[in-house]
C-alpha positions as CSV (number, residue, x, y, z in Angstrom):
1,X,5.8,20.4,-1.7
2,X,4.9,19.6,1.9
3,X,6.3,17.5,4.7
4,X,4.4,15.1,5.8
5,X,3.1,15.6,9.5
6,X,1.8,13.1,12.2
7,X,-1.5,13.0,11.1
8,X,-0.4,12.1,7.1
9,X,1.9,9.1,9.1
10,X,-1.4,8.3,10.7
11,X,-3.2,8.2,7.6
12,X,-0.7,5.9,5.5
13,X,-1.1,3.3,9.2
14,X,-4.9,3.3,8.8
15,X,-4.9,2.4,5.1
16,X,-2.7,-0.5,5.8
17,X,-5.2,-1.6,8.6
18,X,-1.6,-0.8,11.4
19,X,-2.9,-0.2,15.1
20,X,-1.2,3.4,15.8
21,X,-3.1,4.6,18.7
22,X,-0.5,4.1,21.6
23,X,2.5,4.5,18.7
24,X,4.5,7.6,19.8
25,X,5.4,10.1,17.0
26,X,8.3,9.0,16.0
27,X,7.2,5.4,15.9
28,X,4.5,6.1,13.7
29,X,6.6,7.9,11.4
30,X,9.2,5.0,11.3
31,X,6.6,1.9,11.0
32,X,5.1,4.4,8.4
33,X,8.1,4.7,6.0
34,X,9.1,1.0,6.8
35,X,5.7,-0.3,5.3
36,X,5.9,2.3,2.2
37,X,9.7,1.1,1.8
38,X,8.7,-2.4,2.4
39,X,5.7,-2.5,-0.9
40,X,7.5,-0.5,-3.2
41,X,10.6,-2.7,-3.0
42,X,8.5,-6.0,-3.0
43,X,6.8,-4.1,-6.3
44,X,10.0,-3.7,-7.7
45,X,11.1,-7.1,-7.5
46,X,8.3,-8.6,-8.6
47,X,7.8,-6.6,-12.1
48,X,11.5,-6.4,-12.6
49,X,14.9,-4.5,-12.1
50,X,14.8,-2.1,-14.7
51,X,13.4,1.8,-14.7
52,X,10.0,1.0,-16.1
53,X,9.7,-0.9,-12.9
54,X,11.0,1.5,-10.6
55,X,8.9,4.5,-12.5
56,X,5.7,1.9,-12.5
57,X,5.8,0.7,-9.0
58,X,6.7,4.5,-7.7
59,X,3.4,5.4,-9.1
60,X,1.5,2.7,-8.1
61,X,2.8,2.9,-4.2
62,X,3.6,6.3,-3.6
63,X,1.9,8.5,-6.6
64,X,-1.5,7.2,-6.3
65,X,-1.8,8.8,-2.7
66,X,0.1,11.6,-3.6
67,X,3.4,10.9,-2.1
68,X,6.8,11.6,-3.7
69,X,9.7,10.6,-2.9
70,X,13.7,11.4,-3.5
71,X,15.9,8.6,-2.6
72,X,15.6,4.9,-1.5
73,X,17.5,1.4,-1.3
74,X,16.1,-2.1,-1.3
75,X,20.1,-3.9,-0.7
76,X,20.2,-5.1,2.8
77,X,16.6,-3.4,4.2
78,X,14.3,-1.1,2.4
79,X,14.7,2.1,3.1
80,X,13.6,5.5,2.0
81,X,16.3,7.8,2.4
82,X,15.9,11.6,3.5
83,X,17.3,13.7,-0.3
84,X,19.7,16.0,0.0
85,X,17.2,18.8,-0.9
86,X,14.5,18.6,1.5
87,X,15.7,16.5,4.0
88,X,12.9,14.8,4.6
89,X,12.4,10.7,3.2
90,X,8.6,11.9,1.8
91,X,6.5,14.9,0.8
92,X,3.1,15.5,0.0
93,X,2.2,16.3,-3.3
94,X,-1.1,18.0,-2.1
95,X,-2.5,19.4,0.9
96,X,-4.1,16.4,2.1
97,X,-3.3,12.8,1.3
98,X,-5.2,10.7,-0.9
99,X,-5.9,7.7,0.4
100,X,-9.0,6.0,0.6
101,X,-10.0,3.4,2.6
102,X,-9.3,-0.4,0.8
103,X,-11.7,-2.0,-0.9
104,X,-13.0,-5.1,1.1
105,X,-12.5,-8.3,-0.5
106,X,-16.1,-10.4,-0.1
107,X,-16.1,-13.1,2.7
108,X,-17.0,-16.7,2.0
109,X,-20.7,-16.5,2.8
110,X,-23.1,-20.1,3.6
111,X,-24.8,-19.1,0.3
112,X,-21.9,-20.2,-2.0
113,X,-23.2,-24.0,-1.9
114,X,-26.4,-22.6,-2.8
115,X,-25.3,-20.8,-5.9
116,X,-23.2,-24.6,-7.0
117,X,-26.4,-26.1,-7.0
118,X,-27.8,-23.9,-10.0
119,X,-25.5,-24.3,-12.0
120,X,-25.9,-26.6,-15.4
121,X,-23.7,-29.6,-14.0
122,X,-25.6,-30.1,-11.1
123,X,-29.7,-29.6,-12.8
124,X,-27.9,-32.4,-15.3
125,X,-27.3,-34.8,-12.5
126,X,-30.7,-34.3,-11.0
127,X,-32.7,-35.7,-13.8
128,X,-30.8,-38.9,-13.9
């Protein structure tokens, strides 16, 4: 397991759509850690505050991006805490992060009204 580099933190910020060109290395690291901690804590609160919720959310927020953490807290402010063994809040499980671009949702098209006009209900109304 290796520690994350500045480029890795930039990849995380790009994935979540945060502009990071003018950020320093320290700002980049704190912003990425803050985003991941918030995601993790929000997920745990939605699923439920038990051990299974923590395992599910750790896997979905960190594990699928090939990241691993030691300790975290959600009490006052969500934080990823550095582990006493590794001295880093996050570690990579692979050489390169497995973060791919998010799937973009379809925007509202102007053709959506034509889709409704082809419905069965509208055809029945037109016959009368």
